[in-house]
C-alpha positions in Angstrom: -31.2 3.9 32.9 -30.5 4.2 28.8 -28.5 1.5 27.5 -26.0 3.7 25.9 -23.3 2.5 23.7 -19.6 3.0 24.7 -17.3 4.9 22.2 -15.2 1.7 22.2 -18.2 -0.4 21.2 -19.7 2.1 18.5 -16.0 2.7 17.3 -15.8 -1.3 16.8 -18.9 -1.4 14.9 -18.1 1.7 13.1 -14.7 0.1 11.9 -16.4 -2.6 10.9 -18.8 -1.0 8.5 -16.0 1.1 6.6 -13.6 -1.8 6.8 -15.9 -3.6 4.6 -16.9 -0.5 2.6 -13.0 0.0 1.8 -12.4 -4.0 1.2 -15.5 -3.9 -1.5 -14.3 -0.5 -2.8 -11.1 -2.0 -3.4 -11.9 -5.1 -4.9 -14.4 -3.0 -7.2 -11.8 -0.8 -8.4 -9.9 -4.2 -9.0 -12.3 -5.4 -11.3 -13.1 -2.1 -13.2 -9.1 -1.1 -13.6 -6.3 -2.6 -11.8 -3.9 -0.3 -12.4 -6.3 2.6 -10.8 -5.0 1.0 -7.4 -2.0 2.7 -7.9 -3.3 6.1 -8.4 -2.9 9.2 -6.2 -6.5 10.6 -7.1 -8.3 7.1 -6.6 -6.7 7.1 -3.3 -7.7 10.7 -2.7 -11.2 9.8 -3.8 -11.3 7.0 -1.5 -10.2 8.8 1.3 -12.6 11.3 1.1 -15.2 8.5 0.7 -13.5 7.3 3.7 -13.7 10.2 5.6 -17.5 11.3 5.1 -18.7 8.1 5.9 -16.7 8.2 9.4 -18.3 11.6 10.0 -21.4 10.5 9.3 -21.2 7.3 11.5 -19.9 9.6 14.5 -22.7 12.0 14.1 -25.1 9.0 14.1 -23.3 8.2 17.1 -23.8 11.4 18.9 -27.1 11.4 18.0 -28.0 7.9 19.6 -25.9 9.0 23.2 -28.1 12.2 23.1 -26.9 14.4 20.6 -24.1 15.6 22.7 -20.2 14.3 22.5 -17.0 15.7 23.8 -13.9 16.0 22.1 -12.5 12.7 23.7 -15.2 10.6 23.3 -15.4 11.3 19.7 -11.3 10.8 19.2 -11.8 7.7 20.9 -14.7 6.5 18.6 -12.9 7.7 15.3 -9.3 6.3 16.4 -11.1 2.8 17.0 -13.1 2.9 14.0 -9.9 3.8 11.8 -7.7 1.0 13.6 -10.5 -1.6 12.9 -11.1 -0.6 9.4 -7.3 -0.5 8.6 -6.8 -3.9 9.9 -9.8 -5.2 8.0 -8.1 -3.6 4.8 -4.9 -5.2 5.5 -6.7 -8.7 5.6 -8.6 -7.6 2.1 -5.6 -6.4 0.7 -3.7 -9.6 1.6 -6.6 -11.9 0.2 -6.3 -9.6 -3.4 -2.7 -9.7 -3.4 -1.9 -13.0 -2.6 -5.2 -15.3 -3.5 -7.2 -13.3 -6.0 -4.1 -12.3 -8.2 -1.0 -12.7 -7.0 0.5 -10.9 -10.1 -1.3 -7.4 -9.0 1.5 -6.4 -6.7 4.1 -6.4 -10.1 1.2 -4.5 -11.8 1.2 -2.0 -9.1 4.7 -1.6 -8.7 5.3 -1.1 -12.5 2.6 1.7 -12.4 4.1 3.4 -9.4 7.4 3.4 -11.1 5.7 4.8 -14.3 4.4 7.5 -12.3 7.6 8.4 -10.1 9.2 8.4 -13.8 7.0 10.8 -14.9 7.3 13.2 -12.3 10.8 13.1 -12.0 11.1 14.1 -16.0 8.6 16.9 -15.3 11.4 17.9 -12.9 14.0 17.0 -15.3 15.6 14.5 -13.4 15.2 11.3 -14.8 18.3 11.0 -16.7 20.0 11.1 -13.2 18.4 7.8 -12.4 21.0 4.8 -12.6 20.0 1.2 -13.0 20.5 0.2 -9.5 18.4 3.2 -8.3 15.7 2.0 -10.6 15.8 -1.5 -8.8 16.0 0.0 -5.4 12.6 1.8 -5.9 11.2 -1.2 -7.4 12.3 -3.7 -5.1 11.0 -0.8 -2.2 7.9 -0.9 -3.8 7.3 -4.6 -4.0 8.1 -4.8 -0.7 5.2 -2.8 0.6 2.8 -5.4 -1.1 3.9 -8.4 1.2 2.1 -9.1 4.5 5.1 -7.8 6.7 5.1 -4.4 4.3 1.6 -4.1 5.1 1.9 -4.5 8.7 4.7 -1.9 8.5 2.6 0.5 6.5 -0.2 0.1 9.1 2.4 1.2 11.9 2.9 4.3 9.7 -0.7 4.5 9.5 -1.4 4.9 12.8 0.0 8.3 12.8 -2.3 9.4 9.9 -5.1 7.8 11.8 -4.5 9.8 15.1 -4.3 13.0 13.0 -7.6 11.8 11.1 -9.3 11.0 14.2 -8.1 14.4 15.7 -10.0 16.3 12.8 -13.0 14.1 13.0 -13.5 14.5 16.7 -13.3 18.3 16.3 -16.2 17.9 13.7 -18.3 15.6 15.2 -18.2 16.8 19.0 -21.3 18.9 20.4 -21.2 20.5 23.5 -24.4 20.8 25.6 -24.5 24.6 26.3 -27.1 24.3 29.1 -24.6 23.0 31.2 -22.8 26.2 31.2 -25.2 27.9 33.4 
């Protein structure tokens, strides 16, 4: 009997790889341009890289178990990989925000605030903002960089991870058509 890897173990391994890649990309972007960490486009590029790597690792796992995988196995693999990568990302971000550069959250909050104000100006609503509202937005954004804020964000990210895992499972599944007869 072959010693096949379970989707949980494969997901743990893939999550470890993706988490490390995520932390390395975050630190690389930080060293190049810290303000880019607050950019929507940077986030989308990282998401695309992350999604491509997850699909690649899922296909490799499928090949390792005989070339066929049902949707449920693919979902379990992808969801576990995303959870593990997310937890590693939280640790990496905590180190970045609290050890490497404790001033970075303030820089990112200001960059986010500038982006928000620019967007509001495009819609003609920037003059409607009171200083109290600006402070509220600033405080809300700053709370996202604390450990508690990161953990809350992870809770919301679980929903996103579930949706991404469904999409990845649909992509990496492969049915053995010879069993149809």
